[in-house]
C-alpha positions in Angstrom: 23.6 -23.8 -40.7 22.7 -27.9 -40.9 20.2 -28.9 -39.1 22.2 -31.6 -37.2 24.9 -28.7 -35.8 21.0 -26.2 -34.5 20.7 -29.1 -32.2 24.1 -29.4 -30.7 24.3 -25.1 -30.3 21.1 -24.1 -28.5 19.8 -20.7 -28.1 19.7 -19.3 -24.4 16.4 -19.7 -24.3 15.9 -23.3 -25.1 19.2 -24.2 -22.5 17.0 -22.5 -20.1 13.9 -24.1 -20.9 15.7 -28.0 -20.6 17.1 -26.8 -17.3 14.2 -25.9 -16.0 11.8 -28.1 -17.5 12.0 -31.1 -14.9 11.1 -28.3 -12.5 8.3 -26.2 -13.6 6.1 -25.9 -10.6 8.7 -25.0 -8.4 9.9 -22.3 -11.2 6.6 -20.6 -11.1 6.9 -20.6 -7.4 10.3 -19.2 -7.6 9.4 -16.6 -9.7 6.2 -15.6 -7.4 7.8 -15.2 -4.0 10.1 -13.2 -5.9 8.0 -10.8 -6.9 6.3 -11.0 -3.8 9.3 -10.2 -2.0 10.9 -7.2 -4.5 7.1 -5.8 -3.6 7.4 -6.1 0.1 11.1 -5.0 0.1 10.1 -1.6 -1.7 7.1 -1.2 1.1 9.0 -1.9 3.7 11.7 1.0 2.0 8.9 3.1 1.7 8.1 2.8 5.7 11.7 3.6 6.9 12.1 7.3 4.6 9.3 9.1 6.8 11.3 7.9 9.9 14.2 9.6 8.4 12.6 12.1 7.6 11.8 12.6 11.3 15.2 12.1 12.6 16.4 14.8 10.1 13.5 17.1 11.2 12.4 17.8 7.5 8.8 17.1 7.4 7.2 16.6 4.0 3.0 16.3 3.9 2.9 12.5 2.5 0.0 10.0 2.7 2.7 7.5 4.1 4.3 10.1 6.2 1.1 10.6 8.1 0.7 7.3 8.0 4.3 6.8 10.3 3.6 9.7 12.5 0.0 9.4 13.6 0.4 6.4 15.6 3.4 8.7 17.4 1.5 11.5 18.1 -1.0 9.1 19.8 1.6 7.7 22.2 3.4 11.7 22.2 7.0 9.8 20.6 6.9 11.8 17.1 9.9 13.6 18.6 12.0 10.7 20.8 15.2 8.9 18.9 14.8 6.4 21.4 11.0 5.2 20.1 11.7 6.2 16.5 15.1 3.7 17.0 13.2 1.0 18.4 10.4 1.1 15.3 13.9 1.7 12.7 14.9 -1.6 14.5 11.7 -3.6 14.5 11.4 -2.7 10.8 14.7 -4.4 10.3 14.2 -7.2 12.0 11.0 -8.2 10.4 
């Protein structure tokens, strides 16, 4: 391959680098925010699983289940579907 042809057909990495070079800071902020968002999303799903266990009546003794069930036991609402539904709705909205 001739040297002048090499510049005409850039690799995918070079093309992406050329596109994002003027926006380096924004690209780094975007990637960092994606990383934080994915972590928080997985945390939100992990919080929903004990609520599903309560609704289905299958309690496992995991740390997350105890963390979610403890406040419900304090207000005596661990089997109240209305309260669980409101918590579920609150989690989805946030």
